[in-house]
NUNU-866986 format. One line per 4 residues: number of its first residue (from 1); their letters; for each residue x, y, z of C-alpha. Coordinates in steps of 0.2 Angstrom, whole numbers, plus 5000, padded with zeros to 4 digits. Example, Ala and Ser with C-alpha at 12.3 -4.5 7.8 and 13.67 -1.06 7.14 Angstrom:
% residues 2
1	AS	5062,4978,5039 | 5068,4995,5036;
This chain:
% residues 288
1	XXXX	5600,4951,5327 | 5614,4960,5321 | 5614,4943,5311 | 5598,4946,5302;
5	XXXX	5601,4965,5300 | 5618,4961,5291 | 5607,4949,5280 | 5594,4963,5275;
9	XXXX	5610,4973,5272 | 5616,4959,5258 | 5599,4955,5251 | 5594,4977,5248;
13	XXXX	5613,4975,5239 | 5610,4960,5228 | 5595,4969,5223 | 5603,4986,5220;
17	XXXX	5616,4977,5212 | 5605,4966,5204 | 5592,4979,5195 | 5609,4989,5190;
21	XXXX	5617,4973,5178 | 5598,4970,5171 | 5598,4991,5166 | 5616,4991,5159;
25	XXXX	5611,4974,5148 | 5598,4976,5142 | 5598,4997,5137 | 5616,4992,5128;
29	XXXX	5606,4978,5122 | 5593,4988,5115 | 5607,4999,5107 | 5616,4984,5099;
33	XXXX	5598,4980,5091 | 5598,4996,5084 | 5613,4996,5076 | 5614,4979,5067;
37	XXXX	5595,4986,5058 | 5603,5005,5054 | 5619,4996,5048 | 5613,4979,5040;
41	XXXX	5598,4989,5029 | 5607,5003,5022 | 5610,4999,5002 | 5618,4989,4994;
45	XXXX	5621,4976,5011 | 5613,4962,5006 | 5606,4966,4991 | 5587,4963,4990;
49	XXXX	5590,4946,4987 | 5601,4943,5002 | 5615,4940,5010 | 5613,4949,5026;
53	XXXX	5606,4939,5041 | 5592,4952,5045 | 5576,4945,5036 | 5572,4947,5019;
57	XXXX	5555,4950,5022 | 5555,4959,5037 | 5565,4971,5027 | 5553,4972,5014;
61	XXXX	5540,4981,5028 | 5548,4984,5045 | 5539,4973,5054 | 5534,4953,5054;
65	XXXX	5515,4954,5048 | 5504,4939,5047 | 5490,4938,5038 | 5491,4958,5029;
69	XXXX	5480,4950,5015 | 5465,4950,5026 | 5457,4963,5034 | 5454,4967,5052;
73	XXXX	5467,4950,5056 | 5482,4956,5052 | 5497,4960,5064 | 5491,4976,5067;
77	XXXX	5477,4974,5070 | 5481,4959,5082 | 5488,4972,5091 | 5475,4984,5093;
81	XXXX	5467,4966,5101 | 5481,4962,5111 | 5485,4979,5121 | 5466,4983,5123;
85	XXXX	5464,4964,5132 | 5477,4966,5141 | 5477,4986,5146 | 5460,4979,5155;
89	XXXX	5466,4964,5162 | 5479,4976,5170 | 5464,4989,5178 | 5457,4977,5185;
93	XXXX	5472,4972,5195 | 5477,4987,5198 | 5462,4991,5202 | 5461,4977,5217;
97	XXXX	5478,4978,5223 | 5483,4998,5224 | 5481,5002,5242 | 5487,4985,5248;
101	XXXX	5499,4988,5257 | 5520,4990,5247 | 5510,4989,5232 | 5512,5010,5229;
105	XXXX	5528,5011,5220 | 5522,4994,5206 | 5506,5003,5205 | 5510,5023,5205;
109	XXXX	5516,5021,5184 | 5504,5005,5180 | 5490,5020,5172 | 5501,5029,5163;
113	XXXX	5509,5012,5158 | 5490,5008,5154 | 5486,5023,5141 | 5505,5020,5132;
117	XXXX	5500,5003,5128 | 5480,5010,5123 | 5491,5024,5113 | 5501,5008,5105;
121	XXXX	5489,4998,5098 | 5479,5011,5090 | 5495,5017,5082 | 5493,5000,5075;
125	XXXX	5477,5001,5072 | 5483,5018,5060 | 5495,5007,5051 | 5480,4992,5049;
129	XXXX	5470,5003,5039 | 5486,5009,5029 | 5486,4989,5025 | 5469,4992,5018;
133	XXXX	5466,5006,5011 | 5483,4997,5001 | 5494,5014,5009 | 5504,5006,5021;
137	XXXX	5522,5009,5014 | 5521,5024,5002 | 5537,5035,5006 | 5542,5051,4998;
141	XXXX	5559,5055,4987 | 5570,5054,5005 | 5564,5037,5009 | 5553,5042,5024;
145	XXXX	5534,5042,5030 | 5522,5054,5020 | 5515,5060,5037 | 5505,5075,5037;
149	XXXX	5507,5088,5048 | 5489,5083,5061 | 5496,5063,5057 | 5510,5070,5066;
153	XXXX	5503,5078,5082 | 5491,5065,5084 | 5504,5054,5084 | 5515,5061,5095;
157	XXXX	5502,5066,5109 | 5494,5048,5107 | 5510,5036,5106 | 5527,5045,5107;
161	XXXX	5520,5054,5126 | 5510,5043,5136 | 5526,5031,5130 | 5540,5044,5139;
165	XXXX	5527,5047,5150 | 5531,5029,5158 | 5548,5027,5153 | 5553,5045,5163;
169	XXXX	5537,5046,5174 | 5548,5058,5187 | 5551,5072,5174 | 5538,5082,5171;
173	XXXX	5524,5084,5156 | 5529,5100,5146 | 5551,5091,5147 | 5541,5075,5140;
177	XXXX	5530,5082,5127 | 5546,5094,5121 | 5556,5077,5120 | 5540,5066,5110;
181	XXXX	5538,5082,5098 | 5558,5079,5095 | 5555,5061,5093 | 5541,5060,5082;
185	XXXX	5551,5074,5070 | 5566,5065,5068 | 5557,5046,5065 | 5545,5054,5050;
189	XXXX	5563,5057,5042 | 5568,5039,5043 | 5567,5021,5032 | 5552,5014,5036;
193	XXXX	5560,4997,5043 | 5570,5008,5054 | 5554,5013,5065 | 5553,4997,5073;
197	XXXX	5571,4999,5080 | 5569,5016,5081 | 5554,5014,5093 | 5562,5001,5103;
201	XXXX	5579,5012,5106 | 5570,5026,5110 | 5560,5017,5124 | 5576,5006,5133;
205	XXXX	5587,5021,5132 | 5576,5032,5138 | 5567,5019,5151 | 5583,5011,5160;
209	XXXX	5593,5027,5160 | 5583,5034,5170 | 5582,5017,5180 | 5601,5019,5183;
213	XXXX	5597,5038,5190 | 5587,5033,5202 | 5590,5038,5222 | 5596,5028,5232;
217	XXXX	5582,5018,5242 | 5572,5018,5228 | 5586,5007,5221 | 5583,4996,5237;
221	XXXX	5566,4992,5231 | 5563,4974,5224 | 5554,4981,5211 | 5572,4990,5205;
225	XXXX	5575,4972,5201 | 5561,4965,5191 | 5552,4979,5182 | 5570,4978,5170;
229	XXXX	5565,4957,5168 | 5550,4961,5162 | 5560,4971,5149 | 5570,4954,5143;
233	XXXX	5557,4944,5135 | 5553,4959,5120 | 5573,4962,5118 | 5573,4942,5114;
237	XXXX	5556,4945,5102 | 5561,4958,5094 | 5578,4950,5088 | 5568,4934,5084;
241	XXXX	5559,4947,5073 | 5571,4953,5063 | 5580,4937,5061 | 5566,4923,5057;
245	XXXX	5552,4931,5053 | 5552,4921,5036 | 5555,4905,5045 | 5544,4903,5057;
249	XXXX	5539,4919,5066 | 5524,4927,5052 | 5516,4909,5056 | 5514,4911,5074;
253	XXXX	5509,4930,5073 | 5522,4940,5070 | 5521,4956,5076 | 5508,4955,5087;
257	XXXX	5519,4945,5098 | 5531,4958,5104 | 5516,4968,5106 | 5510,4951,5117;
261	XXXX	5525,4951,5126 | 5528,4970,5133 | 5510,4968,5141 | 5510,4951,5146;
265	XXXX	5528,4955,5156 | 5521,4969,5162 | 5509,4958,5170 | 5517,4945,5178;
269	XXXX	5529,4959,5182 | 5512,4967,5193 | 5507,4949,5198 | 5523,4944,5207;
273	XXXX	5525,4962,5214 | 5507,4959,5222 | 5513,4937,5230 | 5526,4946,5234;
277	XXXX	5519,4962,5245 | 5506,4950,5250 | 5516,4935,5258 | 5525,4949,5268;
281	XXXX	5508,4956,5277 | 5504,4939,5281 | 5520,4933,5289 | 5522,4951,5297;
285	XXXX	5504,4948,5302 | 5512,4928,5311 | 5525,4939,5321 | 5519,4952,5326;
């Protein structure tokens, strides 16, 4: 009995330590990614003709965009389609599994994640509209976006607020909205090519810092290790996008691969939780 308890304690400590390591790794990777993009897209670094290892096609548009001239089939359009389809899949998974014993922790943030994913897709849909009317890439004299106030408000509510609510679930909604407003304001002054790195870095900092500040009880749950694992594929995909857009990434779908990596990784995480907790329930029934 004592040996079993010791083995259980060791396993719990291993989950907590692994979760810490993965959270720190992903957070550090995101910061390195942001620094890389900011530094190597500065005027005079590499120039428009090359010399920087950041892909020139990505630098030009701020995203790796496939089918940029084909209405309703650009990477931005397909981002919307992928986000809607997989959000629907995740919704039905949630409705089927949310009441299963043990699924409470992994299920509580699923609705927010679905809303955030749909908001992400809608933001890309707005970019697709700009591609079709020819206004995508319009900048002001300072290099920032030309965004009317009402669009900034909508972007804050539809895009940043649900994303930050998902990444910082314990924070009160009014504080999340305040942070979302500041984040939106700062983004309005950024050059277009920095937008992707900015979004990824803000979300990574918010989510993984929130994870690292979890209570001891939360750190000992298996989800503390498996949830940050779902961020690894998006990190890898984002690096591929900025480095190999022209080489192969664009021909494979472009930025839609990044959006797909986020929602699919989360679907796999939720599926893993379901398999783990249902398996444990079966074992308990057999031993009781």
